[in-house]
Biopython code that builds the backbone (N, CA, C, O; Angstrom):
import numpy as np
from Bio.PDB.StructureBuilder import StructureBuilder

atoms = [
    (1, "MET", "N", (0.816, -1.139, 0.113)),
    (1, "MET", "CA", (-0.024, -0.047, -0.049)),
    (1, "MET", "C", (0.866, 1.182, -0.071)),
    (1, "MET", "O", (1.959, 1.142, 0.494)),
    (2, "ASN", "N", (0.470, 2.206, -0.661)),
    (2, "ASN", "CA", (1.176, 3.386, -0.882)),
    (2, "ASN", "C", (0.980, 4.307, 0.480)),
    (2, "ASN", "O", (-0.089, 4.260, 1.088)),
    (3, "ASP", "N", (1.940, 5.045, 0.871)),
    (3, "ASP", "CA", (1.778, 5.896, 1.915)),
    (3, "ASP", "C", (0.941, 7.130, 1.629)),
    (3, "ASP", "O", (1.170, 7.816, 0.633)),
    (4, "ARG", "N", (-0.086, 7.438, 2.543)),
    (4, "ARG", "CA", (-0.902, 8.460, 2.315)),
    (4, "ARG", "C", (-0.783, 9.398, 3.561)),
    (4, "ARG", "O", (-0.566, 8.971, 4.694)),
    (5, "THR", "N", (-0.944, 10.700, 3.247)),
    (5, "THR", "CA", (-0.851, 11.642, 4.361)),
    (5, "THR", "C", (-2.082, 11.453, 5.312)),
    (5, "THR", "O", (-3.022, 10.740, 4.960)),
    (6, "GLN", "N", (-2.067, 12.130, 6.583)),
    (6, "GLN", "CA", (-3.178, 12.085, 7.396)),
    (6, "GLN", "C", (-4.307, 12.712, 6.712)),
    (6, "GLN", "O", (-5.434, 12.220, 6.770)),
    (7, "GLY", "N", (-4.027, 13.846, 6.026)),
    (7, "GLY", "CA", (-5.166, 14.625, 5.353)),
    (7, "GLY", "C", (-5.743, 13.895, 4.239)),
    (7, "GLY", "O", (-6.933, 14.082, 3.985)),
    (8, "GLN", "N", (-4.997, 13.017, 3.481)),
    (8, "GLN", "CA", (-5.573, 12.244, 2.401)),
    (8, "GLN", "C", (-6.453, 11.146, 3.060)),
    (8, "GLN", "O", (-7.508, 10.810, 2.521)),
    (9, "VAL", "N", (-6.013, 10.562, 4.266)),
    (9, "VAL", "CA", (-6.821, 9.449, 4.933)),
    (9, "VAL", "C", (-8.049, 10.097, 5.470)),
    (9, "VAL", "O", (-9.101, 9.463, 5.392)),
    (10, "LEU", "N", (-8.044, 11.332, 6.026)),
    (10, "LEU", "CA", (-9.186, 11.975, 6.521)),
    (10, "LEU", "C", (-10.089, 12.281, 5.441)),
    (10, "LEU", "O", (-11.296, 12.125, 5.626)),
    (11, "ALA", "N", (-9.654, 12.696, 4.342)),
    (11, "ALA", "CA", (-10.550, 12.898, 3.114)),
    (11, "ALA", "C", (-11.284, 11.685, 2.741)),
    (11, "ALA", "O", (-12.508, 11.668, 2.609)),
    (12, "ASP", "N", (-10.447, 10.574, 2.556)),
    (12, "ASP", "CA", (-11.128, 9.332, 2.182)),
    (12, "ASP", "C", (-12.190, 8.975, 3.210)),
    (12, "ASP", "O", (-13.363, 8.752, 2.912)),
    (13, "VAL", "N", (-11.695, 8.939, 4.435)),
    (13, "VAL", "CA", (-12.784, 8.479, 5.507)),
    (13, "VAL", "C", (-14.027, 9.292, 5.531)),
    (13, "VAL", "O", (-15.143, 8.780, 5.619)),
    (14, "ALA", "N", (-13.817, 10.536, 5.452)),
    (14, "ALA", "CA", (-14.993, 11.518, 5.402)),
    (14, "ALA", "C", (-15.911, 11.126, 4.179)),
    (14, "ALA", "O", (-17.126, 11.006, 4.338)),
    (15, "ARG", "N", (-15.358, 10.946, 3.067)),
    (15, "ARG", "CA", (-15.945, 10.528, 1.765)),
    (15, "ARG", "C", (-16.854, 9.330, 2.090)),
    (15, "ARG", "O", (-18.068, 9.329, 1.886)),
    (16, "MET", "N", (-16.134, 8.285, 2.627)),
    (16, "MET", "CA", (-16.803, 7.070, 2.897)),
    (16, "MET", "C", (-17.912, 7.156, 3.915)),
    (16, "MET", "O", (-18.888, 6.412, 3.826)),
    (17, "ILE", "N", (-17.788, 8.039, 4.872)),
    (17, "ILE", "CA", (-18.783, 8.201, 5.952)),
    (17, "ILE", "C", (-19.970, 8.777, 5.308)),
    (17, "ILE", "O", (-21.092, 8.324, 5.532)),
    (18, "ARG", "N", (-19.754, 9.773, 4.507)),
    (18, "ARG", "CA", (-20.817, 10.364, 3.677)),
    (18, "ARG", "C", (-21.662, 9.324, 2.849)),
    (18, "ARG", "O", (-22.891, 9.340, 2.791)),
    (19, "GLU", "N", (-20.885, 8.465, 2.249)),
    (19, "GLU", "CA", (-21.576, 7.519, 1.342)),
    (19, "GLU", "C", (-22.340, 6.432, 2.129)),
    (19, "GLU", "O", (-23.311, 5.853, 1.641)),
    (20, "VAL", "N", (-21.879, 6.187, 3.324)),
    (20, "VAL", "CA", (-22.597, 5.192, 4.139)),
    (20, "VAL", "C", (-23.748, 5.791, 4.884)),
    (20, "VAL", "O", (-24.728, 5.085, 5.121)),
    (21, "ILE", "N", (-23.701, 7.092, 5.286)),
    (21, "ILE", "CA", (-24.912, 7.657, 5.942)),
    (21, "ILE", "C", (-25.877, 7.972, 4.889)),
    (21, "ILE", "O", (-27.069, 7.880, 5.182)),
    (22, "ALA", "N", (-25.529, 8.344, 3.657)),
    (22, "ALA", "CA", (-26.327, 8.425, 2.578)),
    (22, "ALA", "C", (-27.653, 9.315, 2.875)),
    (22, "ALA", "O", (-28.758, 9.003, 2.431)),
    (23, "GLU", "N", (-27.427, 10.397, 3.632)),
    (23, "GLU", "CA", (-28.504, 11.386, 4.009)),
    (23, "GLU", "C", (-28.029, 12.705, 3.433)),
    (23, "GLU", "O", (-26.835, 12.993, 3.348)),
    (24, "GLU", "N", (-29.103, 13.560, 3.008)),
    (24, "GLU", "CA", (-28.791, 14.845, 2.499)),
    (24, "GLU", "C", (-27.872, 15.627, 3.462)),
    (24, "GLU", "O", (-26.858, 16.158, 3.010)),
    (25, "TRP", "N", (-28.174, 15.715, 4.719)),
    (25, "TRP", "CA", (-27.433, 16.488, 5.714)),
    (25, "TRP", "C", (-25.957, 16.114, 5.857)),
    (25, "TRP", "O", (-25.176, 16.943, 6.324)),
    (26, "ALA", "N", (-25.520, 14.847, 5.460)),
    (26, "ALA", "CA", (-24.212, 14.362, 5.551)),
    (26, "ALA", "C", (-23.326, 14.802, 4.485)),
    (26, "ALA", "O", (-22.102, 14.824, 4.615)),
    (27, "ARG", "N", (-23.961, 15.164, 3.402)),
    (27, "ARG", "CA", (-23.239, 15.720, 2.201)),
    (27, "ARG", "C", (-22.428, 17.049, 2.591)),
    (27, "ARG", "O", (-21.294, 17.293, 2.177)),
    (28, "GLU", "N", (-23.113, 17.805, 3.378)),
    (28, "GLU", "CA", (-22.573, 19.158, 3.916)),
    (28, "GLU", "C", (-22.048, 19.084, 5.205)),
    (28, "GLU", "O", (-21.562, 20.114, 5.671)),
    (29, "ALA", "N", (-22.052, 18.011, 5.905)),
    (29, "ALA", "CA", (-21.567, 17.996, 7.293)),
    (29, "ALA", "C", (-20.058, 18.071, 7.212)),
    (29, "ALA", "O", (-19.370, 17.489, 6.374)),
    (30, "SER", "N", (-19.613, 18.885, 8.216)),
    (30, "SER", "CA", (-18.148, 19.008, 8.339)),
    (30, "SER", "C", (-17.629, 17.870, 9.069)),
    (30, "SER", "O", (-17.953, 17.694, 10.244)),
    (31, "ILE", "N", (-16.825, 17.063, 8.442)),
    (31, "ILE", "CA", (-16.209, 15.889, 9.188)),
    (31, "ILE", "C", (-14.667, 16.061, 9.394)),
    (31, "ILE", "O", (-13.919, 16.012, 8.417)),
    (32, "GLY", "N", (-14.226, 16.248, 10.559)),
    (32, "GLY", "CA", (-12.872, 16.504, 10.907)),
    (32, "GLY", "C", (-12.335, 15.478, 11.916)),
    (32, "GLY", "O", (-12.999, 14.504, 12.272)),
    (33, "MET", "N", (-11.196, 15.727, 12.323)),
    (33, "MET", "CA", (-10.450, 14.783, 13.181)),
    (33, "MET", "C", (-11.321, 14.665, 14.611)),
    (33, "MET", "O", (-11.332, 13.618, 15.258)),
    (34, "ASP", "N", (-12.016, 15.814, 15.003)),
    (34, "ASP", "CA", (-12.627, 15.742, 16.312)),
    (34, "ASP", "C", (-14.092, 15.431, 16.197)),
    (34, "ASP", "O", (-14.820, 15.529, 17.185)),
    (35, "THR", "N", (-14.538, 15.064, 15.040)),
    (35, "THR", "CA", (-15.998, 14.597, 14.812)),
    (35, "THR", "C", (-16.258, 13.370, 15.484)),
    (35, "THR", "O", (-15.549, 12.388, 15.262)),
    (36, "SER", "N", (-17.269, 13.332, 16.334)),
    (36, "SER", "CA", (-17.645, 12.172, 17.075)),
    (36, "SER", "C", (-18.636, 11.263, 16.225)),
    (36, "SER", "O", (-19.662, 11.738, 15.738)),
    (37, "PHE", "N", (-18.296, 10.007, 16.084)),
    (37, "PHE", "CA", (-19.193, 9.084, 15.377)),
    (37, "PHE", "C", (-20.563, 8.994, 16.040)),
    (37, "PHE", "O", (-21.545, 8.989, 15.299)),
    (38, "ALA", "N", (-20.723, 8.925, 17.300)),
    (38, "ALA", "CA", (-22.006, 8.731, 18.062)),
    (38, "ALA", "C", (-22.685, 10.166, 18.137)),
    (38, "ALA", "O", (-23.812, 10.341, 17.673)),
    (39, "ARG", "N", (-22.001, 11.128, 18.702)),
    (39, "ARG", "CA", (-22.643, 12.428, 18.960)),
    (39, "ARG", "C", (-22.975, 13.263, 17.779)),
    (39, "ARG", "O", (-24.078, 13.791, 17.644)),
    (40, "ASP", "N", (-21.920, 13.383, 16.852)),
    (40, "ASP", "CA", (-21.963, 14.285, 15.727)),
    (40, "ASP", "C", (-22.703, 13.663, 14.500)),
    (40, "ASP", "O", (-23.512, 14.295, 13.821)),
    (41, "LEU", "N", (-22.348, 12.359, 14.281)),
    (41, "LEU", "CA", (-22.736, 11.706, 13.031)),
    (41, "LEU", "C", (-23.903, 10.731, 13.400)),
    (41, "LEU", "O", (-24.659, 10.393, 12.489)),
    (42, "GLU", "N", (-24.085, 10.307, 14.519)),
    (42, "GLU", "CA", (-25.110, 9.386, 14.869)),
    (42, "GLU", "C", (-25.030, 8.149, 14.118)),
    (42, "GLU", "O", (-26.045, 7.655, 13.626)),
    (43, "ILE", "N", (-23.915, 7.630, 14.002)),
    (43, "ILE", "CA", (-23.552, 6.399, 13.223)),
    (43, "ILE", "C", (-24.044, 5.215, 13.969)),
    (43, "ILE", "O", (-23.899, 5.103, 15.186)),
    (44, "GLU", "N", (-24.633, 4.324, 13.214)),
    (44, "GLU", "CA", (-25.331, 3.096, 13.836)),
    (44, "GLU", "C", (-24.306, 1.992, 13.543)),
    (44, "GLU", "O", (-23.388, 2.133, 12.735)),
    (45, "SER", "N", (-24.519, 0.950, 14.218)),
    (45, "SER", "CA", (-23.528, -0.256, 14.037)),
    (45, "SER", "C", (-23.531, -0.790, 12.699)),
    (45, "SER", "O", (-22.457, -1.076, 12.171)),
    (46, "ILE", "N", (-24.782, -0.979, 12.008)),
    (46, "ILE", "CA", (-24.784, -1.437, 10.633)),
    (46, "ILE", "C", (-24.024, -0.498, 9.568)),
    (46, "ILE", "O", (-23.569, -0.924, 8.507)),
    (47, "GLU", "N", (-23.949, 0.868, 10.008)),
    (47, "GLU", "CA", (-23.280, 1.790, 9.161)),
    (47, "GLU", "C", (-21.850, 1.549, 9.473)),
    (47, "GLU", "O", (-21.091, 1.683, 8.514)),
    (48, "LEU", "N", (-21.312, 1.215, 10.631)),
    (48, "LEU", "CA", (-19.950, 0.947, 10.959)),
    (48, "LEU", "C", (-19.418, -0.296, 10.064)),
    (48, "LEU", "O", (-18.317, -0.324, 9.515)),
    (49, "VAL", "N", (-20.322, -1.240, 10.020)),
    (49, "VAL", "CA", (-20.068, -2.450, 9.226)),
    (49, "VAL", "C", (-19.797, -1.992, 7.659)),
    (49, "VAL", "O", (-18.802, -2.389, 7.052)),
    (50, "ALA", "N", (-20.606, -1.275, 7.174)),
    (50, "ALA", "CA", (-20.593, -0.859, 5.840)),
    (50, "ALA", "C", (-19.317, 0.094, 5.636)),
    (50, "ALA", "O", (-18.685, 0.056, 4.580)),
    (51, "LEU", "N", (-18.978, 0.919, 6.650)),
    (51, "LEU", "CA", (-17.732, 1.691, 6.652)),
    (51, "LEU", "C", (-16.566, 0.860, 6.662)),
    (51, "LEU", "O", (-15.594, 1.177, 5.976)),
    (52, "ALA", "N", (-16.564, -0.252, 7.425)),
    (52, "ALA", "CA", (-15.406, -1.089, 7.538)),
    (52, "ALA", "C", (-15.155, -1.830, 6.107)),
    (52, "ALA", "O", (-14.021, -2.007, 5.663)),
    (53, "GLU", "N", (-16.160, -2.178, 5.540)),
    (53, "GLU", "CA", (-16.149, -2.777, 4.140)),
    (53, "GLU", "C", (-15.425, -1.776, 3.141)),
    (53, "GLU", "O", (-14.468, -2.136, 2.455)),
    (54, "ARG", "N", (-15.901, -0.614, 3.113)),
    (54, "ARG", "CA", (-15.344, 0.366, 2.257)),
    (54, "ARG", "C", (-13.838, 0.700, 2.620)),
    (54, "ARG", "O", (-13.068, 1.045, 1.724)),
    (55, "ILE", "N", (-13.436, 0.601, 3.884)),
    (55, "ILE", "CA", (-12.158, 0.944, 4.286)),
    (55, "ILE", "C", (-11.230, -0.316, 3.789)),
    (55, "ILE", "O", (-10.156, -0.114, 3.221)),
    (56, "ASN", "N", (-11.673, -1.473, 4.019)),
    (56, "ASN", "CA", (-11.049, -2.698, 3.433)),
    (56, "ASN", "C", (-10.810, -2.648, 2.010)),
    (56, "ASN", "O", (-9.738, -3.011, 1.526)),
    (57, "ALA", "N", (-11.813, -2.192, 1.298)),
    (57, "ALA", "CA", (-11.709, -2.039, -0.244)),
    (57, "ALA", "C", (-10.654, -1.055, -0.628)),
    (57, "ALA", "O", (-9.987, -1.274, -1.639)),
    (58, "VAL", "N", (-10.429, 0.120, 0.171)),
    (58, "VAL", "CA", (-9.533, 1.080, -0.240)),
    (58, "VAL", "C", (-8.205, 0.885, 0.320)),
    (58, "VAL", "O", (-7.228, 1.204, -0.358)),
    (59, "TYR", "N", (-8.054, 0.359, 1.566)),
    (59, "TYR", "CA", (-6.843, 0.190, 2.363)),
    (59, "TYR", "C", (-6.368, -1.060, 2.463)),
    (59, "TYR", "O", (-5.207, -1.209, 2.846)),
    (60, "GLY", "N", (-7.074, -2.050, 2.176)),
    (60, "GLY", "CA", (-6.687, -3.559, 2.365)),
    (60, "GLY", "C", (-7.042, -4.109, 3.599)),
    (60, "GLY", "O", (-7.517, -3.445, 4.520)),
    (61, "ARG", "N", (-6.811, -5.355, 3.639)),
    (61, "ARG", "CA", (-7.231, -6.173, 4.897)),
    (61, "ARG", "C", (-6.419, -5.876, 6.153)),
    (61, "ARG", "O", (-6.850, -6.187, 7.263)),
    (62, "GLU", "N", (-5.187, -5.245, 5.969)),
    (62, "GLU", "CA", (-4.508, -4.916, 7.224)),
    (62, "GLU", "C", (-5.115, -3.958, 8.090)),
    (62, "GLU", "O", (-4.715, -3.766, 9.238)),
    (63, "ILE", "N", (-6.178, -3.286, 7.508)),
    (63, "ILE", "CA", (-6.943, -2.321, 8.309)),
    (63, "ILE", "C", (-8.174, -3.094, 8.838)),
    (63, "ILE", "O", (-9.249, -2.981, 8.250)),
    (64, "ASN", "N", (-8.051, -3.845, 9.887)),
    (64, "ASN", "CA", (-9.113, -4.613, 10.381)),
    (64, "ASN", "C", (-10.063, -3.760, 11.380)),
    (64, "ASN", "O", (-9.854, -3.790, 12.593)),
    (65, "LEU", "N", (-10.982, -3.097, 10.889)),
    (65, "LEU", "CA", (-11.812, -2.175, 11.703)),
    (65, "LEU", "C", (-12.567, -2.957, 12.753)),
    (65, "LEU", "O", (-12.676, -2.479, 13.882)),
    (66, "ALA", "N", (-13.114, -4.169, 12.441)),
    (66, "ALA", "CA", (-13.869, -5.053, 13.426)),
    (66, "ALA", "C", (-13.103, -5.451, 14.575)),
    (66, "ALA", "O", (-13.584, -5.392, 15.706)),
    (67, "GLU", "N", (-11.809, -5.899, 14.318)),
    (67, "GLU", "CA", (-10.913, -6.144, 15.444)),
    (67, "GLU", "C", (-10.496, -5.049, 16.275)),
    (67, "GLU", "O", (-10.377, -5.173, 17.494)),
    (68, "TRP", "N", (-10.274, -3.996, 15.662)),
    (68, "TRP", "CA", (-9.872, -2.628, 16.354)),
    (68, "TRP", "C", (-10.974, -2.174, 17.234)),
    (68, "TRP", "O", (-10.736, -1.690, 18.340)),
    (69, "LEU", "N", (-12.268, -2.331, 16.734)),
    (69, "LEU", "CA", (-13.330, -1.772, 17.547)),
    (69, "LEU", "C", (-13.697, -2.741, 18.662)),
    (69, "LEU", "O", (-14.164, -2.334, 19.725)),
    (70, "ALA", "N", (-13.480, -4.034, 18.406)),
    (70, "ALA", "CA", (-13.761, -5.122, 19.425)),
    (70, "ALA", "C", (-12.792, -4.908, 20.590)),
    (70, "ALA", "O", (-13.175, -5.319, 21.685)),
    (71, "ALA", "N", (-11.692, -4.373, 20.517)),
    (71, "ALA", "CA", (-10.755, -4.138, 21.532)),
    (71, "ALA", "C", (-11.040, -2.995, 22.425)),
    (71, "ALA", "O", (-10.325, -2.765, 23.400)),
    (72, "LYS", "N", (-12.154, -2.213, 22.091)),
    (72, "LYS", "CA", (-12.515, -0.999, 22.787)),
    (72, "LYS", "C", (-13.737, -1.315, 23.815)),
    (72, "LYS", "O", (-14.612, -2.136, 23.538)),
    (73, "ASP", "N", (-13.710, -0.687, 24.850)),
    (73, "ASP", "CA", (-14.749, -0.850, 25.849)),
    (73, "ASP", "C", (-15.879, 0.093, 25.351)),
    (73, "ASP", "O", (-15.701, 0.867, 24.410)),
    (74, "LEU", "N", (-17.022, -0.008, 26.012)),
    (74, "LEU", "CA", (-18.223, 0.751, 25.602)),
    (74, "LEU", "C", (-18.060, 2.296, 25.784)),
    (74, "LEU", "O", (-18.594, 3.089, 25.008)),
    (75, "GLY", "N", (-17.367, 2.645, 26.750)),
    (75, "GLY", "CA", (-17.065, 4.088, 26.838)),
    (75, "GLY", "C", (-16.237, 4.598, 25.677)),
    (75, "GLY", "O", (-16.444, 5.699, 25.168)),
    (76, "GLU", "N", (-15.294, 3.763, 25.275)),
    (76, "GLU", "CA", (-14.376, 4.238, 24.143)),
    (76, "GLU", "C", (-15.189, 4.292, 22.901)),
    (76, "GLU", "O", (-15.024, 5.233, 22.125)),
    (77, "LEU", "N", (-16.076, 3.333, 22.647)),
    (77, "LEU", "CA", (-16.940, 3.290, 21.525)),
    (77, "LEU", "C", (-17.859, 4.296, 21.391)),
    (77, "LEU", "O", (-18.180, 4.677, 20.265)),
    (78, "VAL", "N", (-18.448, 4.902, 22.632)),
    (78, "VAL", "CA", (-19.396, 6.001, 22.599)),
    (78, "VAL", "C", (-18.577, 7.291, 22.247)),
    (78, "VAL", "O", (-19.084, 8.159, 21.536)),
    (79, "SER", "N", (-17.421, 7.400, 22.704)),
    (79, "SER", "CA", (-16.520, 8.603, 22.524)),
    (79, "SER", "C", (-15.772, 8.620, 21.305)),
    (79, "SER", "O", (-15.078, 9.611, 21.078)),
    (80, "LEU", "N", (-15.808, 7.661, 20.472)),
    (80, "LEU", "CA", (-14.816, 7.399, 19.387)),
    (80, "LEU", "C", (-14.955, 8.713, 18.363)),
    (80, "LEU", "O", (-16.029, 9.190, 17.998)),
    (81, "ARG", "N", (-13.805, 9.126, 18.032)),
    (81, "ARG", "CA", (-13.697, 10.220, 16.972)),
    (81, "ARG", "C", (-13.192, 9.768, 15.606)),
    (81, "ARG", "O", (-12.470, 8.777, 15.492)),
    (82, "VAL", "N", (-13.553, 10.449, 14.656)),
    (82, "VAL", "CA", (-13.074, 10.107, 13.311)),
    (82, "VAL", "C", (-11.480, 10.171, 13.228)),
    (82, "VAL", "O", (-10.839, 9.367, 12.552)),
    (83, "GLY", "N", (-10.928, 11.141, 13.932)),
    (83, "GLY", "CA", (-9.458, 11.270, 14.076)),
    (83, "GLY", "C", (-8.759, 9.927, 14.622)),
    (83, "GLY", "O", (-7.674, 9.527, 14.197)),
    (84, "GLN", "N", (-9.462, 9.327, 15.546)),
    (84, "GLN", "CA", (-8.919, 8.050, 16.117)),
    (84, "GLN", "C", (-8.798, 6.993, 14.991)),
    (84, "GLN", "O", (-7.791, 6.294, 14.878)),
    (85, "LEU", "N", (-9.909, 6.902, 14.129)),
    (85, "LEU", "CA", (-9.852, 5.907, 13.005)),
    (85, "LEU", "C", (-8.805, 6.350, 11.997)),
    (85, "LEU", "O", (-8.031, 5.540, 11.486)),
    (86, "VAL", "N", (-8.792, 7.625, 11.722)),
    (86, "VAL", "CA", (-7.706, 8.109, 10.784)),
    (86, "VAL", "C", (-6.354, 7.746, 11.147)),
    (86, "VAL", "O", (-5.535, 7.354, 10.316)),
    (87, "GLU", "N", (-6.073, 7.894, 12.590)),
    (87, "GLU", "CA", (-4.770, 7.656, 13.051)),
    (87, "GLU", "C", (-4.439, 6.242, 13.017)),
    (87, "GLU", "O", (-3.311, 5.838, 12.735)),
    (88, "HIS", "N", (-5.559, 5.383, 13.343)),
    (88, "HIS", "CA", (-5.453, 3.928, 13.156)),
    (88, "HIS", "C", (-5.032, 3.457, 11.727)),
    (88, "HIS", "O", (-4.087, 2.689, 11.547)),
    (89, "ILE", "N", (-5.721, 3.918, 10.830)),
    (89, "ILE", "CA", (-5.439, 3.659, 9.370)),
    (89, "ILE", "C", (-4.083, 4.055, 9.056)),
    (89, "ILE", "O", (-3.338, 3.220, 8.543)),
    (90, "ALA", "N", (-3.651, 5.284, 9.313)),
    (90, "ALA", "CA", (-2.328, 5.717, 8.989)),
    (90, "ALA", "C", (-1.375, 4.735, 9.585)),
    (90, "ALA", "O", (-0.530, 4.182, 8.881)),
    (91, "GLN", "N", (-1.497, 4.487, 10.955)),
    (91, "GLN", "CA", (-0.464, 3.579, 11.634)),
    (91, "GLN", "C", (-0.412, 2.241, 10.916)),
    (91, "GLN", "O", (0.673, 1.761, 10.591)),
    (92, "CYS", "N", (-1.539, 1.644, 10.667)),
    (92, "CYS", "CA", (-1.581, 0.254, 10.022)),
    (92, "CYS", "C", (-0.950, 0.323, 8.707)),
    (92, "CYS", "O", (-0.156, -0.539, 8.329)),
    (93, "SER", "N", (-1.310, 1.401, 7.954)),
    (93, "SER", "CA", (-0.809, 1.419, 6.495)),
    (93, "SER", "C", (0.607, 1.818, 6.369)),
    (93, "SER", "O", (1.194, 1.724, 5.290)),
    (94, "SER", "N", (1.253, 2.325, 7.593)),
    (94, "SER", "CA", (2.720, 2.594, 7.462)),
    (94, "SER", "C", (3.587, 1.352, 7.856)),
    (94, "SER", "O", (4.808, 1.369, 7.703)),
    (95, "ARG", "N", (2.921, 0.281, 8.363)),
    (95, "ARG", "CA", (3.622, -1.054, 8.746)),
    (95, "ARG", "C", (4.056, -1.603, 7.502)),
    (95, "ARG", "O", (3.408, -1.495, 6.461)),
    (96, "PRO", "N", (5.185, -2.212, 7.611)),
    (96, "PRO", "CA", (5.673, -2.949, 6.441)),
    (96, "PRO", "C", (4.772, -4.297, 6.304)),
    (96, "PRO", "O", (4.402, -4.934, 7.291)),
    (97, "THR", "N", (4.454, -4.665, 4.931)),
    (97, "THR", "CA", (3.634, -5.919, 4.770)),
    (97, "THR", "C", (4.499, -7.073, 4.689)),
    (97, "THR", "O", (5.655, -6.914, 4.298)),
    (98, "THR", "N", (4.067, -8.230, 5.016)),
    (98, "THR", "CA", (4.823, -9.457, 5.003)),
    (98, "THR", "C", (4.269, -10.421, 4.089)),
    (98, "THR", "O", (4.065, -11.583, 4.441)),
    (99, "GLU", "N", (4.017, -9.998, 2.938)),
    (99, "GLU", "CA", (3.456, -10.846, 1.758)),
    (99, "GLU", "C", (4.545, -11.281, 0.908)),
    (99, "GLU", "O", (4.314, -11.968, -0.087)),
]
sb = StructureBuilder()
sb.init_structure("model")
sb.init_model(0)
sb.init_chain("A")
sb.init_seg("    ")
for serial, (resi, resn, name, xyz) in enumerate(atoms, 1):
    if name == "N":
        sb.init_residue(resn, " ", resi, " ")
    sb.init_atom(name, np.array(xyz, "f"), 0.0, 1.0, " ", f" {name:<3s}", serial, name[0])
structure = sb.get_structure()
């Protein structure tokens, strides 16, 4: 996988979130590093599954969103921010692959 800047990852993730939400308000919503999935975007679990599929399609299987989310407790999930996901993707994509 090629290296992408945090800004590029954020732009990709914001685009994917808008596609998954598929609501008029989401097209114009400001999605940044501090945007909360629960409070600001009101993302539901089924939407997170769809987001995970899109992330895998773009970034590959080394970005295992389901595993990453499963390691979090309820409080962490409720307060999850877009920036945390962006940082996770950037960190995983910068690791050398072993294929």
